VEXNUDO-879000 format. One record per residue: residue number from 0; x negated, z, y negated of N, C-alpha, C in turn; residue in one letter. Coordinates in steps of 0.2 Angstrom, whole numbers. Example, Ala and Ser with C-alpha at 12.3 -4.5 7.8 and 13.67 -1.06 7.14 Angstrom:
(0, (-66, 39, 28), (-62, 39, 22), (-66, 39, 16), "A");
(1, (-64, 35, 11), (-68, 36, 5), (-64, 39, 0), "S");
end
This chain:
(0, (53, -110, -122), (52, -103, -121), (48, -100, -127), "M");
(1, (50, -94, -129), (46, -91, -134), (39, -89, -132), "T");
(2, (35, -89, -137), (28, -87, -135), (27, -80, -135), "E");
(3, (31, -76, -137), (31, -68, -136), (37, -66, -133), "E");
(4, (37, -60, -129), (42, -57, -127), (41, -49, -128), "L");
(5, (44, -47, -134), (42, -40, -136), (46, -35, -131), "R");
(6, (43, -30, -129), (46, -24, -125), (50, -20, -130), "I");
(7, (56, -19, -128), (60, -15, -132), (62, -8, -129), "V");
(8, (61, -8, -122), (63, -1, -119), (60, -1, -112), "N");
(9, (59, 5, -110), (57, 6, -103), (61, 11, -100), "L");
(10, (64, 10, -94), (68, 15, -90), (64, 16, -84), "E");
(11, (65, 23, -81), (62, 25, -75), (68, 26, -70), "V");
(12, (67, 24, -64), (72, 25, -59), (68, 28, -53), "H");
(13, (71, 33, -50), (68, 36, -44), (73, 36, -38), "T");
(14, (71, 36, -32), (75, 36, -26), (72, 40, -21), "A");
(15, (75, 45, -18), (72, 49, -13), (73, 47, -5), "G");
(16, (68, 48, -1), (68, 47, 6), (66, 53, 9), "T");
(17, (66, 52, 16), (64, 58, 20), (57, 61, 19), "D");
(18, (53, 56, 17), (46, 58, 16), (42, 57, 10), "W");
(19, (45, 53, 5), (42, 52, -1), (48, 50, -6), "R");
(20, (47, 51, -13), (51, 49, -18), (48, 42, -21), "N");
(21, (52, 37, -22), (50, 31, -24), (51, 31, -32), "L");
(22, (47, 28, -36), (47, 28, -43), (47, 20, -45), "V");
(23, (52, 18, -49), (52, 11, -52), (52, 11, -59), "F");
(24, (49, 6, -62), (49, 5, -69), (53, -2, -71), "V");
(25, (58, -1, -76), (61, -7, -78), (60, -8, -85), "K");
(26, (57, -14, -87), (55, -15, -94), (61, -20, -97), "L");
(27, (62, -19, -103), (67, -23, -107), (64, -27, -112), "F");
(28, (65, -33, -113), (62, -37, -119), (68, -39, -124), "T");
(29, (65, -41, -130), (70, -43, -135), (74, -49, -134), "D");
(30, (72, -53, -128), (76, -59, -127), (81, -58, -121), "T");
(31, (81, -52, -118), (86, -50, -113), (83, -50, -106), "G");
(32, (77, -53, -106), (73, -54, -99), (70, -47, -97), "I");
(33, (72, -45, -91), (69, -38, -89), (64, -39, -83), "T");
(34, (60, -34, -82), (55, -34, -77), (55, -28, -73), "G");
(35, (53, -28, -67), (53, -22, -63), (46, -21, -60), "W");
(36, (44, -15, -59), (38, -13, -56), (39, -7, -52), "G");
(37, (34, -5, -48), (34, 1, -44), (28, 5, -46), "E");
(38, (29, 12, -46), (24, 17, -48), (24, 23, -43), "A");
(39, (26, 22, -37), (26, 27, -32), (20, 30, -30), "T");
(40, (19, 37, -31), (14, 41, -28), (17, 47, -25), "V");
(41, (15, 47, -18), (18, 53, -15), (16, 60, -18), "E");
(42, (21, 64, -19), (20, 71, -21), (17, 72, -28), "Y");
(43, (17, 66, -32), (15, 66, -39), (21, 63, -43), "R");
(44, (27, 62, -40), (32, 59, -44), (34, 62, -50), "E");
(45, (34, 68, -51), (36, 71, -57), (31, 70, -63), "H");
(46, (25, 70, -61), (20, 68, -66), (20, 61, -68), "A");
(47, (21, 57, -63), (21, 49, -64), (27, 48, -69), "V");
(48, (33, 51, -67), (39, 50, -71), (38, 52, -78), "V");
(49, (35, 58, -79), (34, 61, -86), (29, 56, -90), "A");
(50, (24, 53, -86), (19, 49, -90), (22, 42, -92), "H");
(51, (27, 40, -87), (30, 34, -89), (35, 35, -95), "L");
(52, (38, 41, -95), (42, 42, -101), (38, 42, -108), "E");
(53, (32, 45, -107), (27, 45, -113), (25, 37, -114), "F");
(54, (24, 33, -109), (22, 26, -110), (27, 22, -114), "L");
(55, (34, 24, -113), (39, 21, -116), (38, 20, -123), "A");
(56, (35, 25, -126), (34, 25, -133), (28, 20, -135), "H");
(57, (23, 20, -131), (17, 17, -132), (18, 9, -131), "I");
(58, (22, 7, -126), (23, 0, -125), (28, -3, -129), "V");
(59, (32, 1, -132), (38, -2, -136), (35, -7, -142), "R");
(60, (37, -13, -142), (34, -18, -147), (28, -22, -145), "G");
(61, (25, -20, -139), (20, -24, -136), (23, -31, -133), "L");
(62, (19, -36, -132), (21, -42, -130), (20, -42, -122), "D");
(63, (25, -43, -118), (25, -42, -111), (22, -48, -108), "A");
(64, (21, -54, -112), (17, -60, -110), (10, -59, -111), "L");
(65, (8, -53, -114), (0, -52, -115), (-2, -46, -111), "A");
(66, (-2, -46, -104), (-3, -40, -100), (-10, -37, -101), "P");
(67, (-15, -41, -103), (-21, -39, -105), (-21, -34, -111), "S");
(68, (-17, -36, -116), (-16, -31, -122), (-12, -25, -120), "A");
(69, (-8, -26, -115), (-4, -20, -113), (-8, -15, -109), "V");
(70, (-13, -18, -105), (-17, -14, -101), (-22, -10, -106), "W");
(71, (-25, -14, -111), (-29, -10, -115), (-26, -4, -119), "K");
(72, (-20, -5, -121), (-16, 0, -124), (-15, 6, -120), "R");
(73, (-13, 5, -114), (-10, 10, -109), (-16, 13, -105), "I");
(74, (-21, 9, -104), (-27, 12, -99), (-33, 13, -103), "V");
(75, (-36, 7, -106), (-42, 7, -109), (-42, 12, -115), "E");
(76, (-37, 12, -119), (-37, 17, -125), (-35, 24, -123), "D");
(77, (-34, 25, -117), (-32, 32, -114), (-38, 36, -113), "D");
(78, (-39, 42, -117), (-45, 46, -116), (-47, 48, -109), "W");
(79, (-41, 49, -105), (-42, 52, -98), (-40, 46, -93), "F");
(80, (-42, 40, -95), (-41, 35, -90), (-44, 36, -83), "R");
(81, (-40, 33, -78), (-43, 33, -72), (-40, 38, -67), "G");
(82, (-36, 43, -69), (-33, 47, -64), (-27, 44, -61), "D");
(83, (-25, 46, -55), (-20, 43, -51), (-13, 42, -54), "V");
(84, (-11, 48, -58), (-5, 48, -62), (-5, 42, -67), "V");
(85, (-10, 42, -71), (-10, 37, -76), (-10, 30, -74), "G");
(86, (-14, 29, -68), (-15, 22, -66), (-9, 20, -62), "L");
(87, (-5, 25, -58), (1, 23, -55), (6, 21, -60), "A");
(88, (7, 25, -66), (11, 23, -71), (10, 16, -74), "A");
(89, (3, 15, -75), (1, 8, -78), (2, 3, -73), "A");
(90, (1, 4, -66), (3, -1, -61), (10, -3, -62), "S");
(91, (15, 2, -62), (22, 0, -63), (23, -5, -69), "G");
(92, (20, -3, -75), (21, -7, -81), (18, -14, -80), "V");
(93, (12, -14, -77), (9, -21, -77), (12, -25, -72), "M");
(94, (15, -23, -66), (19, -27, -62), (25, -29, -65), "I");
(95, (28, -25, -69), (34, -27, -73), (33, -32, -78), "A");
(96, (27, -32, -81), (25, -37, -86), (25, -44, -82), "C");
(97, (22, -44, -77), (21, -50, -73), (28, -53, -70), "L");
(98, (32, -48, -68), (39, -50, -67), (42, -54, -72), "D");
(99, (42, -51, -78), (44, -54, -84), (41, -61, -86), "I");
(100, (35, -61, -85), (31, -68, -86), (34, -73, -81), "A");
(101, (34, -71, -75), (37, -76, -70), (44, -78, -71), "G");
(102, (48, -74, -73), (55, -76, -75), (55, -80, -81), "K");
(103, (51, -78, -86), (51, -82, -92), (48, -89, -91), "A");
(104, (44, -90, -86), (41, -97, -85), (45, -100, -79), "H");
(105, (49, -96, -76), (53, -99, -70), (49, -101, -64), "D");
(106, (44, -96, -63), (39, -97, -57), (38, -91, -54), "I");
(107, (36, -91, -48), (34, -85, -44), (27, -82, -47), "P");
(108, (26, -75, -47), (20, -72, -50), (14, -75, -47), "V");
(109, (14, -77, -40), (8, -79, -38), (5, -85, -41), "Y");
(110, (10, -89, -44), (8, -95, -48), (4, -93, -54), "R");
(111, (6, -87, -57), (2, -85, -63), (-5, -82, -61), "L");
(112, (-6, -80, -55), (-12, -77, -52), (-17, -83, -50), "L");
(113, (-15, -89, -50), (-20, -94, -48), (-17, -99, -43), "G");
(114, (-11, -97, -40), (-8, -101, -35), (-10, -99, -28), "G");
(115, (-6, -101, -23), (-7, -99, -16), (-13, -102, -13), "P");
(116, (-17, -99, -8), (-22, -101, -4), (-19, -101, 3), "V");
(117, (-13, -98, 4), (-10, -98, 11), (-2, -98, 10), "R");
(118, (2, -101, 15), (9, -101, 14), (13, -96, 17), "D");
(119, (9, -91, 21), (12, -85, 24), (7, -80, 23), "R");
(120, (10, -74, 23), (6, -68, 22), (6, -63, 28), "V");
(121, (0, -62, 32), (0, -58, 37), (1, -51, 36), "P");
(122, (5, -47, 40), (7, -40, 39), (6, -36, 45), "V");
(123, (5, -30, 44), (5, -25, 50), (10, -20, 49), "Y");
(124, (13, -17, 54), (18, -12, 54), (15, -5, 54), "A");
(125, (18, -1, 50), (17, 6, 51), (23, 10, 51), "N");
(126, (23, 16, 53), (29, 20, 53), (33, 19, 60), "G");
(127, (31, 15, 64), (35, 13, 70), (34, 18, 76), "W");
(128, (30, 23, 75), (28, 28, 81), (32, 34, 79), "Y");
(129, (38, 34, 77), (42, 40, 75), (45, 43, 82), "Q");
(130, (41, 46, 86), (44, 48, 93), (40, 53, 96), "G");
(131, (41, 54, 102), (37, 59, 106), (30, 56, 106), "E");
(132, (25, 61, 106), (18, 59, 105), (15, 59, 113), "R");
(133, (17, 54, 116), (15, 53, 123), (13, 46, 124), "S");
(134, (9, 44, 129), (8, 37, 131), (14, 33, 133), "P");
(135, (18, 36, 136), (24, 33, 138), (29, 31, 132), "E");
(136, (29, 36, 128), (33, 35, 122), (30, 30, 117), "S");
(137, (24, 30, 116), (20, 26, 111), (20, 19, 114), "Y");
(138, (20, 18, 121), (20, 12, 124), (27, 8, 122), "S");
(139, (32, 12, 123), (39, 9, 122), (40, 7, 115), "E");
(140, (38, 12, 110), (39, 10, 103), (35, 4, 101), "M");
(141, (29, 4, 104), (25, -2, 102), (28, -9, 104), "A");
(142, (30, -8, 110), (34, -14, 113), (40, -16, 109), "R");
(143, (44, -12, 107), (49, -13, 102), (47, -16, 96), "L");
(144, (42, -13, 93), (39, -16, 86), (37, -23, 87), "A");
(145, (34, -25, 93), (32, -32, 94), (38, -36, 95), "V");
(146, (43, -34, 98), (50, -38, 99), (53, -39, 92), "E");
(147, (52, -35, 87), (54, -36, 80), (50, -41, 76), "R");
(148, (45, -44, 79), (41, -49, 76), (35, -48, 73), "G");
(149, (33, -41, 75), (26, -39, 72), (20, -41, 77), "H");
(150, (15, -43, 74), (9, -45, 78), (3, -41, 76), "R");
(151, (4, -35, 73), (-1, -31, 71), (2, -24, 70), "A");
(152, (-1, -19, 72), (2, -12, 72), (-4, -7, 70), "L");
(153, (-2, -2, 65), (-6, 3, 64), (-4, 10, 66), "K");
(154, (-8, 14, 68), (-6, 20, 71), (-12, 26, 69), "V");
(155, (-9, 32, 68), (-14, 37, 68), (-13, 41, 75), "D");
(156, (-17, 41, 80), (-16, 44, 86), (-18, 51, 87), "P");
(157, (-21, 54, 81), (-24, 60, 82), (-20, 66, 80), "Y");
(158, (-14, 65, 79), (-9, 71, 78), (-12, 75, 72), "G");
(159, (-12, 82, 73), (-14, 86, 68), (-22, 88, 68), "A");
(160, (-26, 85, 72), (-33, 86, 73), (-36, 85, 66), "A");
(161, (-41, 89, 64), (-44, 89, 58), (-51, 89, 58), "G");
(162, (-55, 92, 53), (-62, 92, 53), (-65, 96, 60), "M");
(163, (-61, 100, 63), (-63, 104, 69), (-61, 100, 75), "L");
(164, (-59, 94, 75), (-57, 90, 80), (-62, 90, 86), "A");
(165, (-59, 91, 92), (-63, 91, 98), (-63, 85, 102), "T");
(166, (-67, 85, 107), (-67, 79, 112), (-60, 78, 115), "R");
(167, (-57, 84, 117), (-50, 84, 120), (-46, 80, 115), "R");
(168, (-46, 81, 109), (-42, 77, 104), (-43, 70, 104), "D");
(169, (-49, 68, 105), (-51, 61, 105), (-49, 58, 112), "L");
(170, (-49, 62, 117), (-47, 59, 124), (-39, 58, 124), "V");
(171, (-35, 63, 121), (-28, 62, 120), (-26, 56, 116), "E");
(172, (-30, 55, 110), (-29, 49, 106), (-31, 42, 110), "A");
(173, (-36, 43, 114), (-38, 37, 118), (-33, 35, 123), "D");
(174, (-29, 40, 126), (-24, 38, 130), (-18, 35, 127), "A");
(175, (-17, 37, 121), (-11, 34, 117), (-13, 26, 115), "L");
(176, (-19, 25, 113), (-21, 19, 111), (-21, 14, 117), "I");
(177, (-24, 17, 123), (-24, 13, 129), (-17, 11, 131), "G");
(178, (-12, 15, 130), (-5, 14, 132), (-2, 8, 127), "A");
(179, (-4, 9, 121), (-2, 4, 116), (-4, -3, 118), "I");
(180, (-11, -3, 119), (-14, -10, 121), (-11, -13, 127), "R");
(181, (-10, -8, 132), (-7, -11, 138), (0, -14, 137), "D");
(182, (4, -11, 132), (11, -13, 131), (11, -19, 127), "A");
(183, (6, -20, 122), (7, -26, 118), (2, -32, 120), "V");
(184, (-2, -31, 124), (-7, -36, 126), (-12, -37, 122), "G");
(185, (-17, -42, 123), (-23, -43, 119), (-22, -47, 113), "P");
(186, (-17, -50, 112), (-16, -54, 106), (-13, -50, 100), "E");
(187, (-10, -44, 101), (-8, -40, 95), (-14, -36, 93), "V");
(188, (-14, -36, 86), (-20, -32, 83), (-17, -25, 82), "E");
(189, (-22, -20, 84), (-21, -13, 83), (-26, -10, 78), "I");
(190, (-23, -7, 73), (-27, -4, 68), (-26, 4, 69), "Y");
(191, (-32, 8, 67), (-31, 15, 68), (-33, 19, 62), "V");
(192, (-29, 23, 60), (-30, 27, 54), (-32, 34, 56), "D");
(193, (-38, 37, 53), (-40, 44, 54), (-38, 48, 48), "A");
(194, (-36, 45, 43), (-34, 49, 37), (-39, 54, 35), "H");
(195, (-45, 52, 35), (-51, 55, 32), (-52, 62, 35), "G");
(196, (-51, 63, 42), (-51, 70, 44), (-57, 72, 48), "R");
(197, (-61, 67, 50), (-67, 69, 55), (-73, 70, 51), "F");
(198, (-78, 74, 55), (-85, 74, 53), (-88, 68, 55), "T");
(199, (-94, 66, 52), (-97, 60, 55), (-98, 60, 62), "P");
(200, (-100, 65, 65), (-102, 65, 72), (-95, 63, 76), "A");
(201, (-90, 67, 75), (-83, 65, 78), (-81, 58, 77), "I");
(202, (-82, 56, 71), (-80, 49, 69), (-84, 44, 73), "A");
(203, (-91, 45, 74), (-94, 40, 79), (-92, 40, 86), "R");
(204, (-90, 46, 88), (-87, 46, 95), (-80, 42, 95), "M");
(205, (-76, 43, 90), (-70, 40, 89), (-70, 32, 89), "A");
(206, (-75, 30, 85), (-76, 23, 85), (-78, 20, 91), "A");
(207, (-83, 23, 95), (-85, 21, 102), (-79, 20, 106), "R");
(208, (-74, 25, 106), (-68, 25, 111), (-64, 19, 109), "D");
(209, (-63, 18, 102), (-58, 13, 100), (-60, 6, 102), "L");
(210, (-67, 5, 102), (-70, -1, 103), (-68, -4, 110), "A");
(211, (-67, 1, 115), (-65, -1, 121), (-58, -4, 122), "E");
(212, (-54, -3, 117), (-47, -6, 117), (-47, -11, 112), "H");
(213, (-52, -14, 109), (-52, -20, 105), (-48, -18, 98), "G");
(214, (-49, -12, 95), (-46, -10, 89), (-49, -14, 83), "V");
(215, (-44, -17, 79), (-47, -21, 73), (-51, -17, 68), "G");
(216, (-49, -11, 66), (-53, -7, 62), (-51, 0, 62), "Y");
(217, (-55, 4, 60), (-54, 12, 60), (-54, 13, 52), "L");
(218, (-49, 16, 50), (-48, 18, 43), (-49, 25, 41), "E");
(219, (-53, 26, 36), (-55, 33, 33), (-57, 37, 39), "E");
(220, (-62, 36, 43), (-64, 40, 48), (-67, 47, 45), "P");
(221, (-70, 47, 39), (-72, 53, 36), (-69, 54, 29), "V");
(222, (-70, 59, 26), (-67, 60, 19), (-69, 55, 15), "A");
(223, (-64, 52, 11), (-65, 46, 7), (-70, 47, 2), "P");
(224, (-72, 53, -1), (-77, 54, -6), (-84, 54, -3), "D");
(225, (-84, 54, 4), (-91, 55, 7), (-94, 48, 8), "N");
(226, (-96, 45, 3), (-98, 38, 3), (-104, 37, 8), "I");
(227, (-109, 41, 7), (-115, 41, 11), (-113, 41, 18), "E");
(228, (-109, 45, 21), (-107, 46, 28), (-104, 40, 30), "A");
(229, (-99, 37, 26), (-96, 31, 28), (-101, 25, 28), "M");
(230, (-105, 24, 24), (-110, 19, 24), (-115, 20, 30), "R");
(231, (-117, 26, 32), (-121, 27, 38), (-117, 25, 44), "E");
(232, (-111, 27, 44), (-106, 26, 50), (-105, 18, 51), "L");
(233, (-104, 15, 45), (-103, 8, 46), (-109, 4, 49), "R");
(234, (-115, 7, 48), (-121, 3, 50), (-122, 4, 58), "S");
(235, (-118, 9, 61), (-119, 9, 68), (-112, 8, 72), "T");
(236, (-106, 8, 68), (-100, 8, 71), (-99, 1, 75), "S");
(237, (-96, 1, 81), (-95, -5, 85), (-88, -8, 83), "P");
(238, (-85, -5, 78), (-79, -9, 75), (-79, -8, 68), "I");
(239, (-75, -13, 64), (-75, -13, 57), (-72, -6, 54), "P");
(240, (-75, -4, 48), (-72, 2, 45), (-69, 0, 39), "L");
(241, (-63, 3, 37), (-59, 2, 31), (-58, 8, 27), "A");
(242, (-57, 7, 21), (-56, 13, 16), (-54, 10, 9), "G");
(243, (-52, 15, 5), (-51, 13, -2), (-44, 14, -5), "G");
(244, (-39, 16, 0), (-33, 17, -3), (-32, 23, -8), "E");
(245, (-37, 28, -8), (-37, 33, -13), (-42, 32, -19), "R");
(246, (-44, 26, -19), (-48, 23, -25), (-44, 21, -30), "C");
(247, (-45, 23, -36), (-41, 22, -42), (-44, 17, -47), "I");
(248, (-42, 11, -48), (-44, 7, -53), (-51, 4, -50), "G");
(249, (-54, -1, -54), (-60, -4, -53), (-66, 2, -52), "R");
(250, (-66, 7, -57), (-71, 12, -57), (-71, 16, -50), "V");
(251, (-65, 17, -48), (-64, 21, -42), (-67, 17, -36), "G");
(252, (-67, 10, -36), (-70, 6, -30), (-78, 5, -31), "F");
(253, (-81, 7, -36), (-88, 5, -38), (-92, 7, -32), "R");
(254, (-92, 14, -30), (-97, 16, -25), (-95, 13, -18), "S");
(255, (-89, 12, -16), (-87, 10, -10), (-89, 3, -9), "L");
(256, (-89, -1, -14), (-91, -8, -14), (-98, -9, -15), "I");
(257, (-101, -6, -20), (-108, -7, -22), (-113, -4, -17), "E");
(258, (-111, 1, -13), (-115, 4, -8), (-113, 1, -1), "Q");
(259, (-109, -4, -1), (-107, -8, 5), (-105, -3, 11), "D");
(260, (-101, 2, 9), (-99, 7, 13), (-94, 5, 18), "A");
(261, (-90, 0, 17), (-85, -2, 22), (-85, -10, 23), "V");
(262, (-81, -12, 28), (-80, -19, 30), (-74, -21, 26), "D");
(263, (-69, -17, 26), (-62, -19, 23), (-60, -14, 18), "I");
(264, (-59, -16, 12), (-56, -12, 7), (-48, -12, 7), "I");
(265, (-46, -6, 4), (-38, -6, 5), (-35, -3, -2), "Q");
(266, (-35, -7, -7), (-32, -5, -13), (-24, -5, -12), "P");
(267, (-21, 0, -15), (-14, 0, -16), (-12, -2, -23), "D");
(268, (-8, -7, -23), (-7, -11, -29), (-3, -6, -34), "I");
(269, (1, -1, -31), (5, 3, -35), (1, 9, -38), "C");
(270, (-5, 10, -35), (-10, 15, -38), (-16, 13, -41), "W");
(271, (-18, 7, -40), (-25, 5, -43), (-24, 1, -49), "C");
(272, (-18, 0, -52), (-18, -3, -58), (-14, -9, -59), "G");
(273, (-11, -11, -53), (-6, -17, -53), (-10, -23, -50), "G");
(274, (-6, -29, -50), (-8, -35, -47), (-15, -38, -50), "L");
(275, (-15, -38, -57), (-21, -40, -60), (-27, -36, -58), "L");
(276, (-27, -30, -58), (-32, -25, -57), (-34, -26, -49), "E");
(277, (-29, -27, -45), (-31, -28, -38), (-34, -34, -37), "A");
(278, (-32, -39, -40), (-36, -46, -39), (-43, -45, -42), "Q");
(279, (-44, -42, -47), (-51, -41, -49), (-55, -37, -44), "R");
(280, (-52, -32, -41), (-56, -28, -36), (-57, -32, -30), "I");
(281, (-52, -36, -28), (-53, -41, -22), (-59, -46, -23), "A");
(282, (-59, -48, -29), (-65, -53, -31), (-72, -50, -31), "A");
(283, (-72, -44, -33), (-78, -40, -33), (-80, -39, -25), "W");
(284, (-75, -37, -21), (-77, -36, -14), (-79, -42, -11), "A");
(285, (-76, -48, -13), (-78, -54, -10), (-85, -55, -10), "E");
(286, (-88, -53, -16), (-95, -54, -17), (-100, -50, -12), "L");
(287, (-97, -45, -9), (-100, -41, -4), (-98, -43, 3), "H");
(288, (-94, -48, 4), (-92, -51, 10), (-87, -46, 13), "Q");
(289, (-83, -42, 9), (-78, -38, 12), (-71, -41, 11), "M");
(290, (-67, -39, 16), (-60, -42, 16), (-55, -37, 14), "V");
(291, (-49, -39, 12), (-44, -34, 9), (-38, -33, 14), "V");
(292, (-37, -27, 15), (-31, -25, 19), (-27, -20, 14), "S");
(293, (-21, -23, 11), (-18, -19, 6), (-14, -13, 9), "V");
(294, (-16, -7, 6), (-12, -1, 8), (-5, -1, 4), "H");
(295, (0, 0, 8), (7, 0, 5), (12, 5, 9), "N");
(296, (12, 11, 7), (17, 16, 10), (23, 17, 5), "A");
(297, (24, 11, 2), (29, 12, -4), (36, 8, -2), "N");
(298, (39, 5, -6), (46, 2, -5), (45, -5, -2), "S");
(299, (51, -8, 0), (51, -15, 1), (49, -19, -5), "P");
(300, (51, -17, -11), (49, -20, -17), (41, -21, -17), "F");
(301, (38, -16, -16), (30, -16, -16), (28, -20, -11), "A");
(302, (31, -21, -5), (29, -26, 0), (29, -33, -3), "T");
(303, (34, -35, -6), (35, -41, -9), (29, -42, -15), "V");
(304, (28, -37, -19), (22, -37, -23), (16, -39, -20), "V");
(305, (15, -35, -14), (9, -37, -10), (8, -44, -8), "G");
(306, (14, -47, -6), (14, -54, -4), (11, -59, -10), "C");
(307, (12, -57, -16), (9, -61, -21), (2, -60, -21), "H");
(308, (-1, -54, -20), (-8, -54, -20), (-11, -57, -14), "L");
(309, (-7, -56, -8), (-10, -59, -2), (-10, -67, -2), "G");
(310, (-5, -70, -6), (-5, -77, -7), (-11, -80, -10), "A");
(311, (-14, -76, -15), (-19, -79, -19), (-26, -77, -18), "V");
(312, (-28, -72, -15), (-35, -70, -14), (-38, -73, -7), "I");
(313, (-43, -76, -7), (-46, -79, -1), (-48, -74, 4), "P");
(314, (-50, -68, 2), (-53, -63, 7), (-47, -58, 9), "N");
(315, (-41, -61, 9), (-36, -56, 11), (-35, -56, 19), "F");
(316, (-34, -50, 21), (-34, -49, 29), (-26, -48, 31), "L");
(317, (-23, -43, 28), (-17, -41, 30), (-14, -36, 25), "V");
(318, (-7, -36, 25), (-3, -31, 21), (1, -26, 25), "L");
(319, (1, -20, 23), (4, -15, 27), (12, -15, 25), "E");
(320, (16, -14, 30), (23, -13, 28), (26, -8, 33), "T");
(321, (30, -3, 30), (35, 1, 33), (42, -1, 34), "F");
(322, (43, -7, 31), (50, -9, 29), (55, -9, 36), "D");
(323, (53, -11, 41), (57, -11, 47), (58, -5, 51), "D");
(324, (54, 0, 48), (55, 7, 52), (56, 12, 47), "F");
(325, (58, 11, 41), (60, 15, 36), (68, 16, 36), "D");
(326, (70, 20, 31), (77, 21, 31), (81, 15, 29), "E");
(327, (87, 14, 33), (90, 7, 33), (93, 6, 26), "P");
(328, (95, 11, 22), (97, 9, 15), (93, 6, 11), "W");
(329, (86, 6, 12), (81, 3, 8), (82, -5, 9), "L");
(330, (84, -7, 14), (85, -14, 15), (91, -17, 10), "Q");
(331, (95, -12, 9), (101, -14, 4), (99, -13, -3), "D");
(332, (94, -10, -4), (92, -8, -11), (88, -14, -15), "A");
(333, (86, -19, -11), (83, -24, -14), (85, -31, -12), "F");
(334, (88, -35, -17), (91, -42, -15), (85, -47, -14), "R");
(335, (86, -51, -9), (81, -56, -8), (75, -54, -3), "G");
(336, (75, -49, 1), (70, -47, 5), (68, -52, 10), "L");
(337, (62, -54, 11), (60, -59, 17), (60, -55, 23), "P");
(338, (60, -58, 29), (59, -55, 36), (53, -57, 39), "A");
(339, (50, -52, 43), (44, -54, 47), (45, -58, 52), "V");
(340, (41, -64, 53), (42, -68, 58), (34, -70, 61), "T");
(341, (33, -68, 67), (27, -69, 70), (21, -66, 66), "E");
(342, (23, -60, 64), (18, -56, 61), (16, -58, 54), "G");
(343, (21, -62, 50), (19, -64, 44), (26, -64, 39), "T");
(344, (25, -64, 33), (30, -64, 28), (29, -71, 24), "L");
(345, (35, -74, 22), (34, -80, 18), (33, -78, 11), "P");
(346, (30, -83, 7), (29, -82, 0), (36, -81, -3), "L");
(347, (36, -76, -8), (42, -75, -12), (44, -82, -15), "P");
(348, (51, -83, -16), (53, -90, -18), (56, -89, -25), "E");
(349, (59, -84, -27), (62, -83, -34), (57, -83, -40), "G");
(350, (59, -83, -46), (54, -82, -51), (52, -75, -52), "P");
(351, (46, -74, -55), (44, -67, -55), (42, -64, -49), "G");
(352, (43, -58, -47), (42, -55, -41), (46, -58, -36), "I");
(353, (52, -59, -37), (57, -63, -32), (62, -58, -29), "G");
(354, (62, -52, -30), (67, -47, -28), (69, -43, -34), "V");
(355, (76, -41, -33), (78, -37, -39), (81, -30, -36), "E");
(356, (79, -24, -38), (82, -18, -36), (89, -17, -38), "P");
(357, (93, -15, -33), (100, -13, -34), (100, -6, -37), "D");
(358, (102, -5, -43), (102, 1, -47), (107, 6, -44), "E");
(359, (112, 3, -42), (118, 7, -39), (116, 10, -32), "T");
(360, (112, 6, -28), (110, 9, -22), (104, 14, -23), "V");
(361, (100, 13, -27), (95, 18, -29), (98, 24, -31), "L");
(362, (102, 24, -36), (105, 30, -39), (109, 34, -33), "A");
(363, (111, 31, -28), (115, 34, -22), (110, 38, -18), "G");
(364, (103, 38, -20), (98, 42, -16), (94, 45, -20), "H");
(365, (96, 51, -23), (93, 54, -28), (86, 58, -26), "P");
(366, (82, 60, -30), (76, 64, -29), (77, 69, -23), "Y");
(367, (72, 70, -19), (73, 75, -13), (66, 79, -14), "R");
(368, (66, 85, -13), (60, 89, -12), (57, 88, -5), "P");
(369, (52, 84, -5), (48, 82, 1), (41, 83, 1), "V");
(370, (38, 85, 6), (31, 85, 7), (29, 84, 14), "F");
(371, (25, 78, 15), (23, 76, 22), (16, 78, 23), "L");
(372, (15, 84, 27), (9, 87, 28), (6, 84, 34), "N");
(373, (1, 80, 33), (-3, 77, 39), (-7, 81, 43), "L");
(374, (-7, 88, 42), (-11, 92, 45), (-7, 97, 50), "N");
(375, (-1, 96, 50), (3, 100, 55), (6, 95, 60), "V");
(376, (7, 98, 66), (10, 94, 72), (17, 91, 70), "P");
(377, (18, 85, 72), (24, 82, 71), (25, 78, 65), "G");
(378, (20, 78, 61), (20, 74, 55), (22, 67, 55), "W");
(379, (20, 64, 61), (22, 57, 62), (29, 55, 63), "E");
(380, (33, 60, 63), (41, 59, 63), (43, 58, 56), "L");
(381, (39, 59, 51), (41, 58, 44), (47, 61, 42), "R");
(382, (48, 68, 44), (53, 72, 41), (50, 77, 37), "Q");
(383, (49, 75, 30), (46, 80, 26), (50, 84, 21), "G");
(384, (57, 84, 22), (61, 87, 17), (60, 95, 18), "V");
(385, (59, 98, 12), (58, 105, 11), (64, 108, 10), "I");
(386, (66, 113, 15), (72, 117, 15), (72, 122, 9), "D");
end
């Protein structure tokens, strides 16, 4: 194998769904080996695509087998480093570099990251509650999700409640969580996402309610930039608190980790800088006895990327997946997708990331004008197409 694989071109591929547009990076090298990455950021896709088209000029000629040098050129040397658009674009490039390296060495990417510490990756299902917002409906949808092999479910039961949420909003949410728990039994994990909507006082009440149902964690109970409130809430919460999906790069995680504001951090590999950066963040969190729940509202390709991280970090808790409850064509767009069994995914088997996007299928689903507003009733149906 050659000691260098020079990047000769970068292509951007997009695909539209009912609630977000997916962005993919394809890198070409001078030996013919190609690599794929994902750079999906909801409602910033135009900016990410434009930045990737700019990076195509920057990465040309760089060695794909030297990802640290690529990172320095596209992130460290960037005067405005650290914004979500730049880091998402960089994430796609960095994932693609590791895909190339794995293919060049004929090994899965997780071998390049230090090798596995587990042989299956725990996952939780999201997107499964696209139906009537009632205890009866949520109960049935939860039961069907478990029948599909899931052993952990995440849900936002608060509808369009926001900063002015009332006790009635919490009572309605409590009824939904109770119905889910009754349907799935005590062995299935339930995670609850508040999407950063509550005041600290309401968040405390919500945490107490959820504790009665054995909820595994409460995600973003307050605004994600209110670190002091999160830290104070953690000190009194009867259930673990999670956060960090909106933190960008190591710098973005500094306050959350160093101030011990959460029990569980949630890096998104497609936003935070890619697999290598996510691994660094996880190691930092491990020093603070925090575990990692990978945020992933992206494509099935990103789910497989998450499996590589989940394979290698000792403080890994669980990986998010929408795959079983997303649009069916996405299953056809990626060759070699694994299936959930008993709440876990197997480690990817092929070289590199282990799955290949089908460009023809992606092209058959062009960009769509979508915006999923989590502050309006019915957002959980995930029909965000703008007429």
